[in-house]
N, C-alpha and C positions, 0 to 999 in steps of 0.2 A: 499573641504568638502566632507565627506562621504555621500553617497546617500542611505545607507543601510536601514535607517528607516525614509524616507522622503516620504510623500504622493505626488501624482501628482501635487497637488495644492501648494506644497512647504512647507506645515506645517509638523511638526514632526509626525511620525506614532508610535503608542504605540508598544513597544517590545512585543514579544510573551510571554504569561504567562508561568511561571515555573510549570511543572507538580508536583502535590502534591500526595504523596503516598496514595493509597486507604486503606492500612492496618492500624492496630492500631499504634498509635504513642507513644510507651512506651519510657520513658526518665528517666535518672538518675537525681539526684539533680544537678550534674555538667552540664548535658545536658540542663536542664531547665535554668540554669544561662547563658549558652552560647547563648541560643535562646533570652533571655531577653537582653543580651549585644548587639546582632546583631540587634535587633529591635531598640534599642537606637541609635546605630551607623547609621543605615539607616535613621532614622528620622532626624538626624543631617545632613546627606549627602543630603537628599532631600531638606531640608530647605536651606542649603548652595547653592545647585544648582539652586533652584528657585530664591533665592536672587541675584545670579550672572547671571541670565538669561540663564543658560545652560539647555535648555528644554530637550535635549537628556539625560543628566545625571540625571535630575529630573525624567524623565520617567522610566529609569532603576532602580533608587532608589525606586520609588513608586511601581514598579512591584515586586522587591525583598522584599519590606516591606509587601506587600500583602501576599506573600508566607510565610514569617516568622510569620506573624500574624495568618495565618491559622494553621501553625505548633504549635504555642503557644496555640491556642484555642483547638486544638485536643490533646494536650500533656497529657499523663497519667503518673504521677510520680510514680515510683516503687523504693522502697528502700529495700535493703537486711534486712532480719529479724536478729536482734542481736542473736548471738550464733548458727545460722543456718550453717550447714556444706554442704548442698546440693548446687550445683552451681545454681545461680540465676542472674538476671540482676543486674549489678553494681559490681559483684564480679570478682575477677581475679583467674585464674586457671593456674598452672604450669604443663606442660605435658612433658613426657620424652619418647624418642623412644628407641628401642632395643640397640642402640649404646651409650646411655647415653646423647644424645643431648637434651637440654631442650628448650621449647618455652613457653612463658607466654602470655596469652590472657586475656583481660578484656572485659566482655560483656557489651555493652553500647547501647544507643538508636541509631537509624540509622543515625541521623543527626550529631552525634559526633564520628561516626566511623572513624578510621584512622589506617588501617591495618599496615602501616609502624611502628606505635608506639604500635602495639599490641592491639589496641582498635577495636573490631569487633562488628558490629551491631547484635542485638539480633535475627534478622531474617536471618542471614547469615548461610550457611550450617555448618560451624564449631561451631557456637553458638548453633544451634539446636542439634548438636551431644553432646554438653557439658551440656546443661541445664538439671537440675535434677540429675546429676551424683554426685558421691562422690569420695573422695580421695581413690585411689586403683582401681577404675574402669578403664577399658580399653575402648577407643573410636576409632572408625574407621574414619579416616580423609582422605582427598585427598592425603596427604603425607604418608599415611600408618597408622598402628595401633600405638597408643600412650597410655601411662598410666598416669593417673592423680596422681601427686605426692604431690601437695599442693594446697590449696584453701585459698585465702585471702578474707574474707568476708567484710573487711573494704572498704567502697566506697571511690572513689576519691573525694577530696575536690573540691568544686566549685572554679573556677578561680577568682582571685582578679580582680575586675573591677574598 
């Protein structure tokens, strides 16, 4: 048996709390749906662990549930304005370098960021360089100067749950 979260008296010790970002919690409609889905999943996991007598799993699920409940309570839904062409949260921008290579980034809330899929948190350096810019603007990024060649104002659809 793992002794990682066991008190001296043999009872389970609560896992450390997950740190919650102190900044604003701007989210897209998709991000809000992902938070709600995670809360539902964790409630089920906690109930199942409690019913099965797995106190460690119940403690971890309860800890994660507290984190996501805090994130849900602080969530500020931001949706792109229809017809807007300036880059904003929820939009995607296609950039091109001097050699014609293109990269596409979608600016999302920090909890739904996934750089491998081109989703970058609104508070990331690349997002800060893009926010408020227009097609044709050049931006200075860690990879060098790139030109914004397209903006997709259509937000991503929330996931089917």
